[in-house]
N, C-alpha and C positions, 0 to 999 in steps of 0.2 A: 504493500500500500504506500502511496505517496501522500505527503502532507505539506501544506503551506502554512507557515505561521506568519500572519500579518502583524508584525510587532508594534506598529505605530501607524497613525495616519498623519503624523507630522512630516512635512517634506519641505526641502529648500529648493526644489525645482518648481517651475510654474508651467506645467505642461498644458497644451491646448486640448489634448484628448483625455486628460485625467484631472479631476478636480479634487483629489485627496487634499492637496495643499490648501484648498479653500475650506476644508472641513477638518482641521487638525484635532487630534485627541489631546486630552490633558495627561501629562506624563504620569502623575500619581495614579491615574485610573487605568493605565495600560496593563496588559497581561503580565504577571510577575514571573520571575525566574522560578519561584517556588511552585507556582501553578504548572509551568512547563515541565518541571521535574517529574510531574505525575505521569507524563507520557511514557508508554512502554518502549522497549527496544524492538527492532525488527522492521523499521520503515525502510523502503527502498530509496526514494529521493525525498529529502526533507529540506524545504526551501524557507529560509528566513528572509522575509520581504517587508514591504511597507506600502505606502509612505516610504520613508528613507530610514532603513535600520541603523545606519551609523549615527543617527540622532539619539538613539538609545545609549545612555551612558553606561548601561550594563550589558552592552552587546557581547563583550568578551565572555561574561558570565553565562549569557544565554547560549553561546556557542559551546562553552565547556559542558553545559548540561545536555545539549541536543546532539552534539557531534557523535557520541558513542551510540546513539539510538538509531542510526541510519547507515545504510551502505554508502550513500552519497549525501553529504550535507552541503547546501548551497546558500550563498548570500547574494540576493538580488539588490543592487545598489545603483544610485544615480552616478556614483563615482566622483562626487564633488569633494569628498573627504577621504581620499585614499590612505592618508597617513593613519587614520583610525583603524584601518584594516591590516596594516603592516604587522603589528604584534600577533594578530590572529593567524595570518598566513605563516608567519615564522613558527608559530606553535603547531599549526595544522597545515603543512605544505600542500596536502592533497584536497583541501577544501575547495569547492567549486565557487568561483566568484564571477559574476556577470555585471558589467556596467551598461546601463542603458545609453545607447548611441543612436540617434534618430536621423543619421545622414552625415554628410560631410560638414565642414565647420559652420558655415552660415546657416545651413538647414537645421542641423542639430540645435544650435543655439536659439533659433527662432521657434522651433516646435516646442522645445523644452523650457523656454524662457530663461536660459542660462547665459550670462554675459560672456564667460570664458569656458563654457562647459566642455567643448570639444578638446581643447588643448589640455585641460585639467584631467580629463579621462585618459587621454593618451599618455600623459606623464604618469598618471596613477597606475596604469597597467604595467608600464615599464618598472615602476617602483615595486609593484607586487612580484614581478618576475625576479627582480634582484633579491627580494625577500625569500625566494625559493618556491613561489607558487607554481603548481604544475597543471592546474585546470582553470585557466583564465580566459575571459573572452568578453565580447560585446553582445548585447541583445537589442534588436531593432523591432519597433512596431511599424509594420508596413502600412503606408497610407499614401494618398495622392501626392502629398507634398514631398515625399522622399523616394517613391517607387523607382524613379529613373536613376537613383544613386545606389540602388540595392546591390548590384554586382560590384560597384566600386568600393562600397563599404566592406563587402566580403573579401575583395582583393586586399584592402587595407588590413583587415584582420589577419589574413594569411601571411602578408608581408611581415607582420609583427609577431607571427607564430602564436596567434590567438584564435579562439573559436568564435563562431557567430551563431547565435540563436535568433529565431524569427517568430514573431507573432503578428497579428494584424488588428486593425481597428475592431473593437467590439464594445458593448455596453455591459456594465457590471456594477453591483452595489459598491464594490471596492473603489470604483472610480467616481462615484457620485455624478454620473453622467449617463443620459439615455438618448443622446442624439449624435453618436459617432457613426456617421454614414459616409460611404464613398461618393465622390463626385462622378467618377468614371470607372466603373467596376472592370470593364474589359481591359482598359489601358493598364490598370494596376496589375491585373492578373497576367497579362502578357509579360510584364517585367519580372514577375515571379518565375515564369517559364525560363527566362535567361539564367536566373539563379539556380534553378533545378539542374539545368544542363551543366553549369559550371561546377556544381557540387559532385555530379556523377563523373566528371572528368578527373577528379582527384583520386589518390590512392588510399583514402581514408574511408574505412567501412562506416564510421560514424556519419560522415558526410553523405554517404549513399542513402542511409535511412532518413537523414534530415531532408534529403531531396523528396522522399515520399511524404514526409510531414508537410513540406511546402506544397506538394500536390493537393493535400487536404486544405491548405490555406487558399489555394485557387478556388476550390469548391466553396469555401466559406465566403471569399470575396465576391463571388458571383451570386451568392444567395442560395446555393444548392444545399442538399442534405449532406450530412457528414459521411465520410468514407466508411467509418466504422462506428457502430453505436457507442454512446457514452456509458461509462461505468461509474459515474459519481455515486457516492455513499457506500460503494463497495471497494473501489480501488484508489480513491483519493478523497481528501477532505481539506477544509480550510479552518483555521482558527483565527478569529478576528481580534482586534486589540482589547475587546472586553471579555475575552476567553470564550465567546460563543463559538460553537463548532457547527460548521455548515457542510452540506454535501458539495456545494460549489459556490463560486463567487458571483453568480448571475441571478439565480432564483431566490427570492427572499422568503419563499414558502418551504425551504428545505433546511430548516434549523434542526440540528440533531441533539443539541444539549449544550451544557456549559461546563468547561473543564475546571473552573474554580469551585463549582458546587458538586460535581460528579466525578467519578472515576472514568477513565477511558473505556473500560469494559462496559460500564453501565450505559455510556453514551452509545457505543457501537452495537450493543445488543438490545437496545431499547426499542419501544414501539415507534418513536419518531424516526429512527434510522430505517426501520422496515418500511414505514410509509413513504419515506423519501426515496428509497430504492425503487419502489413501485411507481412513483411519480416520474422518476428518471426514465424508466422503461417506456413511458408514454410521452416523454418530453419532445417538443418540436422546435426548441431553440436551435438556431444555427450557430453552434459554437465549435471552435477548433483551436483551443489554446493548448500550449505545450503540456499543461497538466492533464487535460482531457485527452489529448492526442497520444501522448507518450504511454499512458496507461492502457488506452484502447488498443494500441499497436502491439502490446506485449502478449506473449504466449502465456496461457494459463499454467503451463508446465514449469516455467522458470522466468523471472522478470528480466533476465539478461537476453532472452530469446524472443524473436518476433513471431507474430502470427504468420500463417502461410500466405495470406493475400499480400501484405506489404513485402514479404520476402520474395515472392514470385515477381512482383513489379520491379523491385530493386535489381534482381538478378538479370531479368530480361533487358531492362533499359540500360543498366551498366554495360552489359555486353554490346548492345547496339552502339552506344556512345564510344566505347573502346575500339570498335571496328570502323569508326568514322561515320556512323549513321546518325540520324536525328530522331529524337523522341517524337512519336506521333501523338501529340497532345490531344488532337481531335478524337482519338480513340478512347480517351478517358474523360475529356471535358466537353460539355455541351455549351458552346459559346452562343448558340442561338436562344438559349433559355437563361436570361439574365434578369434577376429580380430588380425592379426599379428602386431607386433611392431618392428620398427627399433631399433637396439641395439645402443643407444647413451649413453655412460657412463656419470654419474654425478660426478662432482669433489667437494670434500670438500675443503672449503677455511679456515678451522681452522688453525691458525698459519701463514697464508699467508700474505705477504705484499700487502695490498689491494689498496694502493694509485695508483698503476699502472692501476687498473681496473675502477676507478671512472670517470664518464663522466658527469659533472654538466650540467643540462639542463637550460641554461641561455639565455634569450632573444628570446626563441622560441615562435612563436605566433600561429601557426595553428596546428590542430590535427595531420596532416600528419607529421609535424616536431616533435611533441611530441611522436608519435608512429611510428617510421620509418620502423618497420618490416611489417606494413600494416595488412595483414590478419593473423589470428590465428586459429589453427585447433585443434579440439578435436575429436578423433575417437576411 
């Protein structure tokens, strides 16, 4: 099972596709190290995210508690405070660290509202490499504003001996935003095709399966159904900053329990978890995030093995590319069937006076108070 711990909703980026920074949590109300210590061992991928996790003063303690509980422990950061991660990487060289990078310099800084974000992240990754980090990379949210830079960001990561993880625009209670839509779905999807081909041309098996994950992103971008059904509430879960445990970070009706008040076994074996799993089986949300995709692609026999369908796709298309052929995307993708999108412009907050936007979430007690938008939609 995979788990994401959303450690805080405080954030020092000002992203146009995520409004966590407009809804920060109060430090003293955030999930405690003692509560997280209640988690059992045996997770596959355990991601410590936010908001921005480096704003937690006790991040090193959180890592000390969670690192032994998973096969892979990951920190998802905006990369603006890499110096705070150096001692952690020195202590745990194999910890996975991903910095959010939304394009080349001007594009990243505009999308994320970061004055010197691009250069800070690049310097930070080099700093973590010097500290001994072995699993470092960037993570990009594919959107209209950066799709044409996708392959160049990938080449930048390769040149720096870094990984590149991909996701795409979606709506979720974690982002406090329900209007992340594409302007031109076909155009963005075609750029992802180029990334898939580039990944299959490498000698890294990990990149070949990332290529399949990106095929799923094309389906998501175009508004199609998922390649593989979701397994939320069974194969992954989220813990939010108030210690509420959720099946996923999209549907606000899939609350499983609260880790501060219950044990993990009570939560996962309880009636809310069974009801949530049944709802997931009927879910029509068009999601394909790394959490949902990675677990869906895994074999039920062992988490390090893929299901047969992604394996067959990877073997066949890797062979074609290696022999100089081209991937027949029309065989897999129906570009004639593209869901329409409302045109809702995204605003860059770079250089804006952000104080007027921030709404501190203080003294709120119920999930309905925490997530007032209620339902979130991905189509």
